[in-house]
N, C-alpha and C positions, 0 to 999 in steps of 0.2 A: 609872850614868848621872848626868848633871847633874840638879839638883833641878827646874829648869823643864821639862826633857824628860821626866823620870820621872813627875812628878806630873801633867803634861799627859796622858800615856797612862793613868795610874792613875785619874784623876778625870774625864777627858773635858773638861778645861778648856783654854783656849788657853794658850800659853806666856806670853803677856803677862799674863794673869790670874794665873797662878802666880807670875810675877815680882813682881806687885803685892802678893800675899799675903806673899811672902818679905820684901819691903821693909818691910812693916808689922809684921814680927816674928811673923807667924801661922803660920810653918812651923818646927817644932822637930824636931831629930834627937837622940835620947838626952837630951832636956830642954834642949838649947841651940838658940837661933835660928840659922838658916843663910841664906845668900844664894842667889840663883837659880843661880849658877854652881858652888856647892859640889857635892860628889859624894854620892850615896846609896850606902851600903855595905850589903852583905848582913848581916842579923841586927840592924840598928839599929832602934830604936823610933821610929816616925814619928808626929808629932802635927800635924794641920792644923786650924786654926780657920777655918771658912768664914763669910762675912758672912751676915746674915739675908737671906732671899730677898725681892727686891723684887717688887711686883705687876707682872705682865706688861703690855706696851703695849696700849692699848685701840683697838678698831676705831672709826674715825670715819667717818660717812657723808659722803663727799665725791665728787661726780661726777668721773669720769675721762674726760678728753677723748680721743676716738679709740678707746675700748674698745667693741667691737661684740659684741652677743649674736648668736651664730650659730644657736643652738638652745636651746629651753627647754621642759621638761615638768615633771611633778610630782616627778620624781626627780633630774634633773640640769639644769645650765645650762652651755652650752659657749660660750666667749668667744674673741675674737681679741684677745690682749693687746698693747697698744702698747709702744713703747720707754719706758724710764724709769719703769716701774710695777712695784713689788714685789708679790708675791702676797698677803702679809699683813704687818701691822706687826711691827717688830723693833727692839731697842734701837739708837739712832743713826740710824734711817731716818725722815725727816720728809716724804718725798714721797708721792705717791698710791699706793694699793694696790687690788688686785683686789677683795678682800672689802669694802673701803670703798666702791668704785665700785658694787658690786652692791647694797649696803645703800642707797646713794643712789638707785639705780634701782628700789627697792622689791622687790628679789628676796630672799626669805627663804631662807637656806641651813641645812644641818644644824647641830645644836648639838653634835655629837660632835667630840672633839678638844680641844686646848688652847684657852683663851679666845680668843686672837687668830687661831687657825688653824682655827676651826670650819668644817667642810665641805671643808677643803682636803685633797685626796687625792694631789696631786703639785704640783711647782713648776717655774717657769721663772725664770732669772736676771732681774733688773731690766733688764739690757741686751739680753735676748733676747726677740724678738717671736714671736707665733704662737698656735696653737690650744691651749687647755687646758680641762679640765672641772672643775667644782666640784659637790659633792654637795648636793642640796637636801633629800632625805629621809634619815632615819637608816638606813634599809635600803640606800639607794644608797651612803652613806658606808662601811658595812661591806663591801658587795660590791666596790666599787671599790678600797678599800684593800687587800683581799685580792688583787684582780686585778693591781694594780701590784706587790705583793710577790711574787706567783707568776709575774710576767712574762708574763701572757697579754694584756696591752695592747700594741698595735702603735704604736710611736712613731717617726714619720719626720720627719727634719729635712733641710733643705737648707743647705749651707754653701759658701762660696767660700774655698778654702784657697790659700795661696801655692804656686807650683810645680805639679808633676804627681806625685801619689802613684804609686808603683810597688810592686806591681801596681796597675792602674787599678780593680780590684775586689778587695776583700780584707777581712780582719778584724784589728783591733787588740785584742789580749788582754793587758792590762797592769794590775797593781794600782794603785789610786789612794788617796792619803791626803793629809793636810795637808802643805804644803811644809815641809821641815825647818827653813827659816830665815825664811820669810815667812808669817805667820798668815793673811793675806788671800788667799793662793794655795793651789792644790793641785798635786800632782805625782805622777808615776809613781815609787813607792817600794817597795822590798822589804818584804813584810809588810803592804802596804796592802789595801784591800777589793777583791775580784775585780771587774774592770770589763771589759766586752766591747762593742766598737763594730764594726758591720758597715758597709761603705761601697761605693759604686759611682760611678764618674765619669759625669756626665751631659753635660758640655760642657767642652772644653779651650780655654784662651786662651794667649796668649804667656807671660804671667807668673803665671797662676793657673788653678784648676780649680773648676767647679761640681760638687759631689758630693751624692749622695743618701745619707743616713745612717740606719741603723736601730739603735736602742739595745737591747741585750739586758739591760743593767743601767742604773741611773739615778743615777750618782754626781754630786755637785756638780761643775760645770764639766767633765763627762766628755769631751765632744767637743772642747772647747778644749784640755784637757790632753793628750788622746791625739794630736791632730794636731800640737800643739807638740812632743810627745816624738819624733815621727817627722820633725821638721824641716819640717812643712808647716802652720804656724799659720794660724788663720782670718784672712783679710784684715781689717785694722783692729784686731785684738786685741793692742794694745800691751802689755797685762799679761802675755801669754804669748809675746812675742817677735816679733810681726808687724813688718813694715817700715813705719815711719812715713811714708816718702816715698811709697810706693804708696798708703797710706791718704789722704794729702793729695791725690794725683792723682785719686782716686776720690771725694773729698769725703765720706768716711765716718768717723764719730767713735766707732764701736763695732765689735764683732766682727760680721762678716757671717755671721749664724747665725739661722735662722728655723725655728720648729716648724711644719712644713708640713702634717702630717696626724696624726690620732689616730683609732684604731679599737679598739673593745672590745665585749664583750658587755654590752648594756644591762641595768641592774639589773632591769628588768621583762621581760627576754627579747628575743632577737634581736640580730644583729650590726649595729653602727652605725659609720659612718665620717664624719669631718668634716675639711675642708681649709681652709687659710688662704692668701690671696694675699700676695705680698711687699709690705711697706710701701714708701713712697716712697723712703726713703734707700737701701734695699737694691736696689730696682729701678733707681735711678739709677746706682749703682755697677756693676751688671750690664750696663746699657746702655753705660756708658763702656768696659768691657772689650771688649764686642762691637764698638764703634766703633773702638777702637784696633787690633783685629785686622782690621777691615774695610778 
């Protein structure tokens, strides 16, 4: 394998990070520095010098406009996440975050987990809106992390995808991993992580379909990747092949994807369910599709 591809898999780094190490002379094969496109050969002695770990990004308490608290008790806080908000700080992200917004609202969350991810038991993309839960107590963090890992949490999304999936109700079972050529994307690839998406059509339009999606697994970009792979990308999702003309007609600047509902066993007992209404931009696009067909 190439140095960048092989070390990316071996060390869990992005290919661009490995390329940077190689350019700095920090990747040696049999004592000699190699470039990112050189080949790794069986039996060679590999030496990699990693940079010193930098302190992780810090949580800053900043109010988040439009972030609504749907429910709160001693164990959990359930929120409706608006567009353009990341769940927690990360390198390169300078926008608002859920954990920062909760801190600004005076909500104390669990201290379990990495510094910037404390209390976080699952995530939504910055460009995906909808319902999500954050643990407030240490007990809730442990219980909910296990529930998400064991797939006992019911996660329902609504998406508008281009065209009409056939069959109108089905399952997409295809492994997902990082895109072989673009670090910022994911793709269906042989040997990727098992990924299962169940869907059912709710409403059909001339050029698109509103679908209800239930995730069995929770891979990064899973819904976007799976429907792009079957040639029905989420409307507005230009990263994964959506039609920009249709996106402009519907005045939508991101993927039409919304975390509609979340249901799970409450850490203190009892089954709980929470729902989130569509935000204005998604509702407008849906209304436009209905008007065009009317």
